[in-house]
DRENDO-1510 file (C-alpha; in Angstrom, 1 decimal, always signed):
<recs>
REC; n; res; u; v; w
REC; 1; MET; +139.7; +94.9; +98.9 .
REC; 2; LYS; +137.0; +95.9; +96.7 .
REC; 3; ILE; +138.7; +97.2; +93.2 .
REC; 4; ASN; +136.4; +100.1; +93.7 .
REC; 5; GLN; +138.5; +100.6; +96.9 .
REC; 6; ILE; +142.3; +101.3; +94.6 .
REC; 7; SER; +140.9; +102.6; +91.4 .
REC; 8; SER; +138.0; +104.6; +90.1 .
REC; 9; ILE; +135.8; +102.8; +87.2 .
REC; 10; ALA; +134.4; +104.6; +83.3 .
REC; 11; SER; +133.1; +104.0; +80.9 .
REC; 12; GLY; +134.5; +102.5; +77.3 .
REC; 13; VAL; +132.0; +105.3; +74.6 .
REC; 14; ASN; +129.5; +104.5; +71.6 .
REC; 15; SER; +130.7; +106.5; +68.3 .
REC; 16; ARG; +131.0; +106.2; +65.4 .
REC; 17; ARG; +134.1; +105.6; +63.0 .
REC; 18; HIS; +136.0; +108.2; +60.5 .
REC; 19; PRO; +138.2; +107.9; +58.6 .
REC; 20; GLN; +139.2; +110.4; +58.8 .
REC; 21; GLY; +139.6; +110.2; +62.6 .
REC; 22; THR; +143.3; +110.5; +64.4 .
REC; 23; VAL; +141.6; +109.5; +67.7 .
REC; 24; TYR; +142.2; +105.1; +67.7 .
REC; 25; PHE; +139.0; +104.0; +68.8 .
REC; 26; LEU; +139.8; +100.3; +70.4 .
REC; 27; GLY; +137.2; +97.5; +70.4 .
REC; 28; ALA; +137.9; +93.7; +71.5 .
REC; 29; SER; +139.3; +92.4; +68.6 .
REC; 30; ASP; +142.2; +95.0; +68.0 .
REC; 31; PHE; +144.0; +92.9; +71.4 .
REC; 32; VAL; +146.0; +90.4; +70.6 .
REC; 33; ASP; +146.4; +89.6; +74.0 .
REC; 34; PRO; +146.1; +91.6; +77.9 .
REC; 35; TYR; +149.3; +93.4; +77.3 .
REC; 36; THR; +149.6; +93.4; +73.3 .
REC; 37; LEU; +147.1; +95.4; +70.5 .
REC; 38; ASP; +147.0; +94.4; +67.5 .
REC; 39; SER; +149.5; +96.9; +65.3 .
REC; 40; PHE; +147.3; +97.0; +62.4 .
REC; 41; THR; +145.4; +98.7; +63.9 .
REC; 42; THR; +144.4; +102.5; +62.5 .
REC; 43; PRO; +143.4; +105.9; +63.8 .
REC; 44; SER; +138.9; +106.1; +63.8 .
REC; 45; LEU; +137.6; +108.4; +65.5 .
REC; 46; LEU; +137.7; +112.3; +64.9 .
REC; 47; ALA; +138.9; +113.9; +68.4 .
REC; 48; SER; +136.9; +116.1; +70.2 .
REC; 49; SER; +136.6; +118.6; +73.0 .
REC; 50; LYS; +134.2; +115.8; +74.6 .
REC; 51; LEU; +135.7; +112.9; +72.9 .
REC; 52; GLU; +139.1; +114.1; +75.9 .
REC; 53; LYS; +138.2; +113.0; +79.5 .
REC; 54; HIS; +137.8; +109.9; +77.8 .
REC; 55; TYR; +141.4; +109.7; +76.1 .
REC; 56; LEU; +143.4; +106.3; +77.6 .
REC; 57; HIS; +147.0; +106.7; +79.7 .
REC; 58; VAL; +149.4; +104.4; +80.9 .
REC; 59; GLY; +148.7; +102.2; +83.8 .
REC; 60; ASP; +144.6; +102.8; +82.7 .
REC; 61; VAL; +143.1; +98.7; +82.9 .
REC; 62; VAL; +140.6; +98.1; +80.4 .
REC; 63; VAL; +137.9; +95.3; +80.9 .
REC; 64; LEU; +136.3; +93.7; +78.5 .
REC; 65; ALA; +132.2; +94.0; +79.4 .
REC; 66; LYS; +130.4; +92.1; +77.9 .
REC; 67; GLY; +130.4; +88.7; +75.6 .
REC; 68; HIS; +131.0; +85.1; +75.6 .
REC; 69; HIS; +134.4; +84.9; +76.8 .
REC; 70; GLY; +135.1; +86.1; +80.1 .
REC; 71; PHE; +135.7; +89.9; +81.2 .
REC; 72; THR; +139.2; +90.3; +80.1 .
REC; 73; ALA; +141.5; +92.1; +81.5 .
REC; 74; HIS; +144.1; +94.8; +79.4 .
REC; 75; TYR; +146.7; +96.4; +80.5 .
REC; 76; ILE; +147.3; +100.7; +78.1 .
REC; 77; ASP; +151.0; +100.5; +77.7 .
REC; 78; GLY; +151.0; +104.0; +76.4 .
REC; 79; SER; +151.9; +102.9; +72.7 .
REC; 80; LEU; +148.4; +104.1; +70.2 .
REC; 81; GLN; +148.0; +107.6; +71.6 .
REC; 82; PRO; +145.3; +109.0; +71.5 .
REC; 83; ALA; +142.5; +106.3; +72.4 .
REC; 84; VAL; +140.0; +104.9; +73.9 .
REC; 85; VAL; +137.7; +102.0; +74.4 .
REC; 86; SER; +134.9; +101.0; +73.1 .
REC; 87; SER; +131.6; +101.0; +75.9 .
REC; 88; VAL; +132.3; +97.1; +74.7 .
REC; 89; PHE; +134.5; +97.5; +78.2 .
REC; 90; LEU; +134.9; +99.8; +81.4 .
REC; 91; VAL; +137.8; +101.2; +82.0 .
REC; 92; LEU; +139.8; +100.9; +86.0 .
REC; 93; ARG; +142.0; +104.8; +86.4 .
REC; 94; GLU; +143.3; +106.3; +88.8 .
REC; 95; ILE; +144.8; +103.3; +90.1 .
REC; 96; GLN; +146.2; +103.6; +93.2 .
REC; 97; ALA; +150.4; +103.2; +94.2 .
REC; 98; GLU; +150.8; +100.8; +97.0 .
REC; 99; VAL; +148.4; +99.0; +93.1 .
REC; 100; LEU; +150.3; +97.3; +90.6 .
REC; 101; PRO; +148.1; +98.0; +86.8 .
REC; 102; GLU; +149.6; +94.4; +85.7 .
REC; 103; TYR; +149.1; +93.0; +89.3 .
REC; 104; LEU; +146.1; +93.7; +88.7 .
REC; 105; VAL; +145.1; +93.0; +85.2 .
REC; 106; TRP; +146.6; +89.1; +86.2 .
REC; 107; TYR; +145.1; +88.6; +88.7 .
REC; 108; ILE; +141.6; +89.2; +87.0 .
REC; 109; ASN; +142.4; +87.3; +84.0 .
REC; 110; LEU; +142.6; +84.1; +86.8 .
REC; 111; GLU; +140.2; +81.8; +85.6 .
REC; 112; SER; +138.5; +81.4; +89.8 .
REC; 113; THR; +137.8; +85.2; +88.7 .
REC; 114; GLN; +137.1; +84.8; +85.7 .
REC; 115; ASN; +134.6; +81.9; +87.0 .
REC; 116; GLU; +134.1; +84.9; +89.3 .
REC; 117; LEU; +132.6; +87.5; +87.5 .
REC; 118; LYS; +131.2; +85.0; +85.0 .
REC; 119; ALA; +128.6; +84.1; +87.9 .
REC; 120; TYR; +127.8; +87.2; +88.8 .
REC; 121; ALA; +127.3; +88.7; +85.1 .
REC; 122; ARG; +123.1; +89.4; +83.6 .
REC; 123; GLY; +121.9; +88.6; +80.6 .
REC; 124; SER; +121.2; +85.2; +78.7 .
REC; 125; ALA; +122.3; +86.2; +74.9 .
REC; 126; LEU; +125.2; +88.4; +75.7 .
REC; 127; PRO; +126.8; +87.4; +79.2 .
REC; 128; ALA; +128.1; +91.5; +80.6 .
REC; 129; ILE; +129.5; +93.4; +84.0 .
REC; 130; ASN; +128.7; +96.7; +84.8 .
REC; 131; ARG; +130.5; +99.3; +87.2 .
REC; 132; THR; +129.0; +97.1; +90.5 .
REC; 133; ILE; +129.3; +94.0; +89.7 .
REC; 134; LEU; +133.0; +94.8; +88.7 .
REC; 135; GLY; +133.6; +97.2; +91.9 .
REC; 136; ASP; +132.6; +95.2; +94.0 .
REC; 137; LEU; +134.8; +92.3; +93.0 .
REC; 138; LYS; +137.5; +91.7; +96.1 .
REC; 139; ILE; +141.2; +91.8; +95.2 .
REC; 140; ASP; +143.6; +89.6; +96.9 .
REC; 141; MET; +147.2; +92.8; +97.8 .
REC; 142; PRO; +150.3; +91.2; +98.9 .
REC; 143; PRO; +152.6; +93.9; +98.9 .
REC; 144; LEU; +153.8; +96.2; +95.9 .
REC; 145; SER; +157.2; +93.9; +95.7 .
REC; 146; MET; +155.9; +90.5; +95.3 .
REC; 147; GLN; +152.3; +91.9; +93.1 .
REC; 148; HIS; +156.1; +92.9; +91.0 .
REC; 149; GLU; +158.0; +89.5; +91.2 .
REC; 150; ILE; +154.2; +87.6; +90.1 .
REC; 151; VAL; +154.2; +89.8; +87.0 .
REC; 152; ALA; +157.6; +88.6; +86.5 .
REC; 153; LEU; +156.5; +85.1; +86.5 .
REC; 154; SER; +153.6; +85.3; +84.3 .
REC; 155; GLN; +155.2; +87.3; +81.8 .
REC; 156; LEU; +158.0; +84.4; +82.1 .
REC; 157; LYS; +155.2; +82.1; +81.8 .
REC; 158; LYS; +153.8; +83.7; +78.6 .
REC; 159; GLU; +157.5; +83.7; +77.1 .
REC; 160; GLU; +157.9; +80.2; +78.3 .
REC; 161; SER; +154.0; +79.4; +76.2 .
REC; 162; ARG; +155.3; +81.7; +73.1 .
REC; 163; LEU; +158.3; +79.7; +72.7 .
REC; 164; LEU; +157.3; +76.3; +73.2 .
REC; 165; GLN; +155.1; +76.8; +70.6 .
REC; 166; LYS; +157.8; +78.1; +67.8 .
REC; 167; ILE; +159.4; +75.0; +68.5 .
REC; 168; ASP; +156.4; +72.5; +67.9 .
REC; 169; ASP; +155.3; +75.0; +64.8 .
REC; 170; LEU; +159.6; +74.3; +63.9 .
REC; 171; LYS; +159.1; +70.7; +64.1 .
REC; 172; THR; +156.1; +70.3; +62.6 .
REC; 173; THR; +157.5; +72.1; +59.2 .
REC; 174; GLN; +160.6; +70.2; +59.9 .
REC; 175; LEU; +158.7; +66.6; +60.1 .
REC; 176; GLU; +157.3; +67.3; +57.0 .
REC; 177; LEU; +159.8; +68.4; +55.0 .
REC; 178; LEU; +161.9; +65.4; +55.6 .
REC; 179; LEU; +157.9; +63.1; +54.8 .
REC; 180; LYS; +157.7; +65.3; +51.4 .
REC; 181; THR; +161.6; +64.7; +50.1 .
REC; 182; LYS; +160.9; +60.6; +51.2 .
REC; 183; ILE; +157.9; +60.3; +48.7 .
REC; 184; GLN; +159.5; +62.6; +46.5 .
REC; 185; ASN; +162.7; +60.4; +46.2 .
REC; 186; ASN; +160.5; +57.6; +46.9 .
REC; 187; GLU; +158.7; +58.0; +43.7 .
REC; 188; GLN; +161.6; +58.6; +41.5 .
</recs>
């Protein structure tokens, strides 16, 4: 099934930041990973009726449409409201009920899917995809129960990676302290 058959695709907005803004204006650097926004992000756009139609909603999926590092998808959990994304993103919304938004994020972020998007990207200076390219992307659609399982397994894998990194960091610190103590004891 193609993305344009399971959701609508909108563009991000092009606007100027304002120090007294009340609307979050999310750019590529505001996403720590596909499910997490930088906690230091602050509102930076002035609210307007024109902007309201671009507000992100829980369950929207935003896809980076420009850049050299791929076309990463991100899940909008609603933690920052109201919010819009910059024009470097495409927004998948009105996602059909039989499609889990988190599954779409997982699928779009697969290396094989990223390679497919890169192959269709336009521009050599700054590779980019448009609504048509993203909309024509075929997504394998298992039953909803399997989508939930895939997302849960993916989350567990990410947590495992995070914990292994933390263990490695602690072992490095422990080794450094041990060696530093040995050096200091040897100097005495």
